C-alpha positions as CSV (number, residue, x, y, z in Angstrom):
1,X,147.4,39.2,51.5
2,X,146.6,36.0,49.7
3,X,143.9,33.8,51.2
4,X,142.9,30.3,50.1
5,X,139.3,29.1,50.2
6,X,137.0,26.6,48.5
7,X,134.0,27.0,46.3
8,X,131.6,24.5,44.8
9,X,130.4,25.0,41.3
10,X,132.0,27.1,38.5
11,X,131.1,30.7,39.8
12,X,132.0,32.8,42.8
13,X,130.7,36.2,44.1
14,X,133.1,38.1,46.4
15,X,131.1,40.3,48.8
16,X,134.0,41.2,51.0
17,X,135.6,43.9,48.7
18,X,136.7,47.5,49.3
19,X,136.3,50.5,47.0
20,X,139.1,51.5,44.6
21,X,141.1,48.3,45.3
22,X,142.6,45.8,42.9
23,X,142.0,42.1,43.6
24,X,143.8,39.1,42.1
25,X,142.1,35.7,41.9
26,X,143.8,32.4,41.0
27,X,141.7,29.2,40.4
28,X,143.0,25.7,40.9
29,X,140.9,22.4,40.8
30,X,140.8,20.3,44.0
31,X,141.7,16.8,42.9
32,X,141.5,15.2,46.4
33,X,140.3,16.7,49.6
34,X,142.4,16.7,52.8
35,X,141.8,14.1,55.5
36,X,143.6,15.5,58.5
37,X,142.6,12.6,60.8
38,X,144.3,10.2,58.3
39,X,147.2,12.4,57.7
40,X,146.3,13.0,54.0
41,X,147.0,16.4,52.4
42,X,144.8,18.0,49.8
43,X,145.9,17.5,46.2
44,X,145.5,20.5,43.9
45,X,145.8,20.6,40.1
46,X,147.6,23.3,38.1
47,X,146.3,26.9,37.7
48,X,143.3,26.9,35.3
49,X,142.5,30.6,35.5
50,X,143.7,34.0,36.7
51,X,141.7,37.2,37.1
52,X,142.6,40.8,38.0
53,X,139.7,43.1,39.0
54,X,139.6,46.7,40.2
55,X,136.5,47.9,42.2
56,X,134.9,51.3,41.7
57,X,134.4,54.2,44.2
58,X,131.0,52.8,45.4
59,X,130.2,49.2,46.3
60,X,126.8,47.9,47.2
61,X,127.0,45.4,50.0
62,X,124.7,42.5,50.5
63,X,123.0,42.0,53.9
64,X,125.3,39.2,54.8
65,X,129.1,38.9,54.3
66,X,131.5,36.1,54.6
67,X,133.9,36.4,57.5
68,X,137.0,34.4,58.2
69,X,139.4,33.7,61.0
70,X,142.8,32.1,60.5
71,X,144.7,30.4,63.3
72,X,148.0,28.6,63.2
73,X,149.4,26.0,65.6
74,X,152.0,27.5,67.9
75,X,151.4,31.1,66.6
76,X,150.1,33.7,69.2
77,X,148.5,35.8,66.4
78,X,145.3,35.2,64.4
79,X,143.8,36.8,61.3
80,X,140.3,38.2,61.6
81,X,138.9,39.4,58.3
82,X,142.4,40.2,57.0
83,X,143.6,41.9,60.2
84,X,146.3,40.4,62.4
85,X,145.7,40.5,66.1
86,X,146.9,38.7,69.2
87,X,144.8,35.7,70.3
88,X,145.4,36.5,74.0
89,X,147.0,39.9,74.3
90,X,150.2,39.9,76.3
91,X,150.2,36.2,77.2
92,X,151.5,34.5,74.1
93,X,148.7,31.9,74.1
94,X,148.8,29.8,71.0
95,X,146.7,27.0,69.4
96,X,148.1,23.5,70.3
97,X,147.6,19.9,69.2
98,X,146.3,17.3,71.6
99,X,145.6,13.7,70.4
100,X,145.9,14.9,66.7
101,X,143.2,17.5,67.4
102,X,143.7,21.3,67.1
103,X,142.8,22.9,70.4
104,X,142.3,26.7,70.8
105,X,141.7,29.1,73.6
106,X,138.1,29.6,72.6
107,X,137.2,32.9,74.1
108,X,139.1,35.0,71.4
109,X,137.6,33.0,68.6
110,X,134.0,33.2,69.7
111,X,134.3,36.9,70.6
112,X,135.8,37.6,67.1
113,X,132.7,35.9,65.7
114,X,130.6,38.4,67.6
115,X,129.5,35.7,70.2
116,X,130.0,35.3,73.9
117,X,131.7,32.8,76.2
118,X,130.3,31.9,79.6
119,X,132.1,30.1,82.4
120,X,130.8,28.4,85.5
121,X,133.6,27.7,87.9
122,X,131.6,25.4,90.1
123,X,130.6,22.9,87.3
124,X,133.6,23.7,85.0
125,X,131.1,24.5,82.2
126,X,131.8,26.5,79.1
127,X,128.9,28.1,77.3
128,X,129.5,29.3,73.7
129,X,126.9,31.4,72.1
130,X,127.2,32.7,68.5
131,X,125.4,32.7,65.2
132,X,122.1,31.6,66.8
133,X,123.5,28.5,68.4
134,X,124.4,27.7,72.0
135,X,127.1,25.0,72.8
136,X,127.7,23.8,76.4
137,X,130.9,22.0,77.1
138,X,132.5,20.8,80.4
139,X,136.3,20.6,81.2
140,X,137.4,17.0,81.1
141,X,134.1,15.7,79.6
142,X,133.5,14.6,76.0
143,X,129.8,15.1,76.2
144,X,128.5,18.5,74.9
145,X,125.1,19.9,74.1
146,X,124.1,22.0,71.0
147,X,120.9,23.9,71.5
148,X,120.0,21.3,74.2
149,X,120.8,18.3,72.1
150,X,123.4,15.9,73.5
151,X,126.5,15.1,71.4
152,X,129.9,13.7,72.0
153,X,133.4,14.9,70.9
154,X,136.6,12.8,70.8
155,X,138.8,15.3,72.8
156,X,137.5,16.9,76.0
157,X,138.1,20.6,76.8
158,X,141.0,21.2,79.1
159,X,142.6,24.1,81.1
160,X,146.2,25.0,80.3
161,X,148.1,28.0,81.6
162,X,144.9,29.4,83.0
163,X,143.1,29.3,79.6
164,X,140.4,26.9,78.5
165,X,141.2,25.0,75.3
166,X,138.5,23.3,73.2
167,X,138.7,21.4,69.9
168,X,138.3,24.1,67.3
169,X,136.5,22.0,64.6
170,X,133.7,20.7,66.8
171,X,133.1,24.0,68.6
172,X,133.2,26.2,65.5
173,X,131.1,23.9,63.3
174,X,128.5,23.7,66.0
175,X,128.3,27.5,65.9
176,X,127.3,27.5,62.2
177,X,130.8,28.0,61.0
178,X,132.9,26.0,58.6
179,X,136.5,24.9,59.4
180,X,139.1,24.0,56.8
181,X,142.5,22.6,57.7
182,X,145.6,23.5,55.7
183,X,148.1,20.7,56.5
184,X,151.2,22.2,55.0
185,X,151.1,25.3,57.2
186,X,149.1,23.8,60.1
187,X,146.4,26.5,59.8
188,X,142.7,26.3,60.6
189,X,140.5,28.6,58.5
190,X,137.1,29.4,60.0
191,X,134.5,30.9,57.7
192,X,131.0,32.1,58.7
193,X,128.2,34.4,57.7
194,X,127.0,37.4,59.8
195,X,124.8,40.4,59.3
196,X,126.5,43.4,57.8
197,X,125.5,46.3,60.0
198,X,127.9,49.1,59.0
199,X,126.7,51.8,56.6
200,X,123.0,51.3,56.6
201,X,122.6,52.9,53.2
202,X,124.4,49.9,51.7
203,X,127.2,52.0,50.2
204,X,130.7,52.0,51.5
205,X,132.9,55.0,50.8
206,X,136.6,54.7,50.1
207,X,138.8,54.9,53.2
208,X,141.8,57.1,53.2
209,X,145.0,55.4,51.9
210,X,147.6,54.8,54.6
211,X,151.2,55.6,53.9
212,X,153.2,52.4,53.6
213,X,156.5,52.5,55.5
214,X,159.2,50.3,54.0
215,X,160.7,48.0,56.6
216,X,164.5,48.1,57.2
217,X,166.3,45.2,55.6
218,X,167.3,42.4,57.9
219,X,170.8,41.0,58.1
220,X,171.3,37.6,56.4
221,X,171.6,34.8,58.9
222,X,171.5,31.0,59.0
223,X,168.0,29.6,59.2
224,X,166.5,26.5,60.8
225,X,163.5,24.7,59.2
226,X,160.0,25.0,60.8
227,X,159.0,22.4,63.4
228,X,157.8,19.0,62.0
229,X,154.1,18.9,61.3
230,X,151.8,16.8,63.4
231,X,150.7,14.9,60.3
232,X,152.9,13.7,57.4
233,X,153.9,16.2,54.7
234,X,152.4,15.9,51.3
235,X,154.2,13.4,49.0
236,X,154.2,15.5,45.9
237,X,154.9,19.2,45.2
238,X,154.1,19.4,41.5
239,X,152.6,22.9,41.8
240,X,155.7,24.3,43.6
241,X,158.0,26.2,41.2
242,X,161.6,24.9,41.4
243,X,164.6,27.3,41.3
244,X,167.6,25.5,39.8
245,X,168.4,26.6,36.3
246,X,167.0,30.0,35.3
247,X,167.5,29.4,31.6
248,X,165.4,26.2,31.8
249,X,162.6,27.7,34.0
250,X,159.1,28.0,32.7
251,X,157.8,31.6,32.9
252,X,154.2,31.9,34.1
253,X,151.8,34.2,32.4
254,X,151.5,37.4,34.5
255,X,149.1,40.4,34.2
256,X,150.6,43.1,32.1
257,X,152.2,45.9,34.2
258,X,151.3,49.4,33.4
259,X,154.4,51.4,34.1
260,X,152.3,54.6,34.3
261,X,150.5,53.5,37.5
262,X,152.0,54.5,40.8
263,X,152.0,51.1,42.6
264,X,152.0,51.0,46.4
265,X,155.2,49.4,47.9
266,X,154.3,46.1,49.5
267,X,155.6,44.8,52.7
268,X,158.6,42.4,53.2
269,X,157.6,38.8,52.8
270,X,158.3,36.1,55.4
271,X,159.0,32.6,53.9
272,X,159.9,29.7,56.1
273,X,161.6,26.4,55.1
274,X,159.6,23.2,55.4
275,X,161.1,20.7,57.8
276,X,162.1,18.1,55.1
277,X,165.0,17.5,52.7
278,X,164.9,15.7,49.4
279,X,167.9,14.0,48.0
280,X,168.0,14.3,44.2
281,X,169.9,12.3,41.7
282,X,173.6,13.0,41.6
283,X,174.9,15.4,44.3
284,X,172.0,17.7,44.7
285,X,169.3,18.3,47.3
286,X,166.0,20.2,47.3
287,X,164.2,22.2,50.0
288,X,160.9,24.0,49.9
289,X,160.0,27.4,51.2
290,X,156.4,28.5,51.9
291,X,154.9,31.9,52.6
292,X,153.8,32.6,56.2
293,X,150.1,33.3,55.7
294,X,149.9,35.5,58.8
295,X,152.2,38.0,57.2
296,X,150.5,41.2,56.0
297,X,152.0,42.0,52.6
298,X,149.6,44.7,51.4
299,X,148.6,44.8,47.7
300,X,151.0,42.6,45.7
301,X,151.2,40.7,42.4
302,X,154.0,38.1,43.1
303,X,157.5,37.6,44.4
304,X,161.1,37.6,43.2
305,X,164.0,35.5,44.4
306,X,167.5,36.9,43.9
307,X,170.3,34.3,43.9
308,X,173.7,33.4,42.3
309,X,174.0,30.7,39.7
310,X,177.5,29.8,38.5
311,X,178.9,33.1,39.6
312,X,176.1,35.1,37.8
313,X,173.4,37.0,39.6
314,X,169.9,35.7,38.7
315,X,166.3,36.6,39.4
316,X,163.4,34.2,39.5
317,X,159.8,35.6,39.5
318,X,156.8,33.6,40.7
319,X,153.2,34.2,42.0
320,X,152.7,31.1,44.0
321,X,153.0,31.0,47.9
322,X,155.8,28.4,47.8
323,X,158.9,27.6,45.8
324,X,161.6,24.9,45.8
325,X,165.3,25.5,45.7
326,X,167.9,22.9,44.5
327,X,171.7,23.1,45.0
328,X,174.6,20.8,45.4
329,X,174.7,19.0,48.8
330,X,177.0,20.9,51.3
331,X,176.7,24.2,49.4
332,X,176.0,27.4,51.3
333,X,173.1,29.3,49.7
334,X,172.3,33.0,50.0
335,X,169.0,34.2,48.6
336,X,166.9,37.3,48.9
337,X,163.1,37.3,48.5
338,X,161.0,40.4,47.8
339,X,157.3,41.1,47.4
340,X,156.3,42.6,44.1
341,X,153.4,44.9,43.3
342,X,153.5,45.9,39.6
343,X,156.7,47.9,39.3
344,X,157.1,48.4,43.1
345,X,159.2,46.0,45.2
346,X,159.6,45.5,49.0
347,X,162.8,45.4,51.0
348,X,164.2,41.8,50.9
349,X,164.0,38.9,53.2
350,X,167.6,37.7,53.3
351,X,168.2,34.0,54.0
352,X,171.4,32.0,54.3
353,X,171.3,28.2,54.6
354,X,173.3,25.1,53.7
355,X,172.1,22.2,51.7
356,X,172.6,19.5,54.4
357,X,170.2,16.7,55.5
358,X,169.5,15.9,59.2
359,X,171.6,13.3,61.0
360,X,170.4,9.7,61.6
361,X,171.1,8.6,65.1
362,X,172.5,5.2,66.0
363,X,172.9,4.8,69.8
364,X,171.9,6.8,72.9
365,X,173.7,5.8,76.1
366,X,174.4,6.7,79.7
367,X,176.9,5.2,82.2
368,X,177.2,5.5,86.0
369,X,180.5,6.9,87.2
370,X,180.3,5.1,90.5
371,X,178.7,2.0,91.9
372,X,176.1,4.0,93.9
373,X,172.6,3.5,92.5
374,X,170.8,6.6,93.9
375,X,172.3,10.0,93.2
376,X,175.2,8.5,91.1
377,X,176.7,10.9,88.6
378,X,176.5,9.7,85.0
379,X,178.2,10.2,81.7
380,X,176.1,10.2,78.6
381,X,176.3,10.6,74.8
382,X,175.1,9.5,71.4
383,X,176.4,8.4,68.0
384,X,175.0,9.0,64.5
385,X,175.7,8.3,60.9
386,X,177.8,10.7,58.8
387,X,175.8,13.3,56.9
388,X,176.9,13.8,53.2
389,X,178.5,17.2,52.8
390,X,179.1,17.8,56.5
391,X,182.7,18.4,57.8
392,X,181.7,18.7,61.5
393,X,178.7,18.9,63.8
394,X,177.3,21.3,66.3
395,X,175.9,19.7,69.5
396,X,173.5,21.7,71.8
397,X,172.7,20.4,75.2
398,X,170.2,21.5,77.9
399,X,168.9,20.1,81.2
400,X,165.8,22.4,81.2
401,X,162.6,20.9,79.8
402,X,161.3,24.5,79.1
403,X,164.2,25.2,76.9
404,X,163.7,21.9,75.1
405,X,160.0,22.7,74.5
406,X,160.9,26.2,73.4
407,X,163.2,24.6,70.8
408,X,160.7,22.0,69.6
409,X,158.0,24.7,69.1
410,X,160.0,27.7,68.0
411,X,163.5,26.3,67.1
412,X,165.0,28.6,69.7
413,X,168.3,27.3,71.0
414,X,169.0,30.2,73.4
415,X,168.7,28.0,76.5
416,X,171.3,25.4,75.3
417,X,175.0,25.1,75.8
418,X,176.9,24.0,72.7
419,X,180.2,22.4,71.5
420,X,181.5,21.4,68.0
421,X,182.7,17.9,67.2
422,X,184.5,16.6,64.1
423,X,183.4,13.0,64.7
424,X,180.0,11.4,64.5
425,X,179.6,11.0,68.2
426,X,179.2,13.1,71.4
427,X,180.2,12.0,74.9
428,X,180.5,13.8,78.2
429,X,183.0,11.2,79.1
430,X,185.5,12.5,76.5
431,X,184.2,15.9,75.5
432,X,185.0,19.2,77.2
433,X,183.6,22.7,76.8
434,X,180.1,22.1,78.2
435,X,178.8,23.8,81.4
436,X,179.5,21.7,84.4
437,X,175.8,21.4,85.5
438,X,175.0,20.1,82.0
439,X,177.8,17.6,81.6
440,X,177.4,16.4,85.2
441,X,174.1,14.5,85.1
442,X,172.8,12.4,88.0
443,X,171.1,9.1,87.9
444,X,167.4,9.4,86.7
445,X,167.9,12.9,85.4
446,X,167.3,13.9,81.7
447,X,169.4,15.8,79.2
448,X,168.1,17.2,75.9
449,X,170.5,17.1,72.9
450,X,170.2,18.7,69.5
451,X,172.6,17.9,66.7
452,X,173.1,20.0,63.5
453,X,175.6,19.2,60.7
454,X,178.0,21.9,59.6
455,X,179.5,22.5,56.1
456,X,183.0,23.7,55.3
457,X,181.9,27.3,55.4
458,X,180.9,26.9,59.1
459,X,177.1,27.1,58.4
460,X,174.9,24.7,60.2
461,X,172.3,22.7,58.3
462,X,168.6,23.7,58.6
463,X,167.3,20.3,59.7
464,X,167.9,19.5,63.4
465,X,167.6,16.2,65.1
466,X,166.9,16.1,68.8
467,X,166.9,13.5,71.6
468,X,166.0,13.1,75.2
469,X,168.6,11.1,77.1
470,X,167.5,9.6,80.5
471,X,170.3,8.6,82.9
472,X,169.5,4.9,83.3
473,X,172.9,3.3,82.7
474,X,171.9,1.5,79.5
475,X,172.1,2.0,75.8
476,X,169.2,2.1,73.3
477,X,168.8,2.8,69.6
478,X,168.6,6.4,68.4
479,X,166.4,7.2,65.5
């Protein structure tokens, strides 16, 4: 499991290590710090150093150790000191974004820090106690107190789905913790110190090695990019390796692999596609894949991508947590990604996608079928510009706002009805095949429409465009 963190200075002491374990460290300079409020991503330089270290059978621990918690927007799991656990077991509660601020169900975070959360139903007061500090907050109020001192935050705590949400940065930092925001993956990393109370002698003995069960390979299936980030994506990706021409690729220096070592088999990786498409010169496009940081990989040294180039099977090796793939626009791409640990290799993550950009809408419209104003049934539709490389388009429609939000957050289209059109327009006035309760919309109602381009192989593009159409009897621009 790779974790990213910051240090100041030119040295680092890792106190969170286990016996008889190999650790890999990669060092990059931070050229510009992230400014999440202003939508600015951090800028990292190239790799300046790599280290591979193996610990002995006994490790002397310091009195304090650095702990970390990782949370991701719309993800019901969190990482606590390297272990994945549910934020709110059985309820699917996730961090959310309100007014450009990351809000979290605070009880799980504070309790993971070893603190307590108090709740006064009469005054709607939340009391957070951890790391020697006490923070008092009130639902709907921006005023808080930290150890009795009044302060003000810019987003008030709120209650949603029976859970109290608070701004993670202000609450954590006021509990003597540090919060770093990773814009590209929409993750918040909380780091804090606490007393190390286990093994009073100061020596930790090696734990028994667990058997690693190889996951079954998953079938290759079309993918859809991850939801759009709340803040703009970084402008440059110089540090992301690009897979395009294996013969011209630069091979990074990797630690020498000792074939005599029995390497543990790592777990299958989970890479997701960023929600953006880059048109290159000529007839090529580029997409970027990033590693899901909440995936437990076990011990590993890098990754491999298996793909076909000009009818020839190729393999690309890399050790970063992201890579770019280029191909001709409209092409169907099949790739397999494995996690590598020395000579051992995981089962593959198989992905199929097509190199197609998202549509650009032109007009959204609705039209009354009768002269009655109230309760009048309406036709509706939209038009868009042609997508290069697309031969037809899949149109998904729902009248349920919950299905729409489920798609926006998780790219799940299970609650939608769909049809395929060969033109660059969709209209319930002329199209057939939709469920009657979806195509028949009444005045004032809303319909949610998602459009995906399709290539000649019948594979939908990974970048959806979605619209909310309100039955008002007028036309408006679609963006």
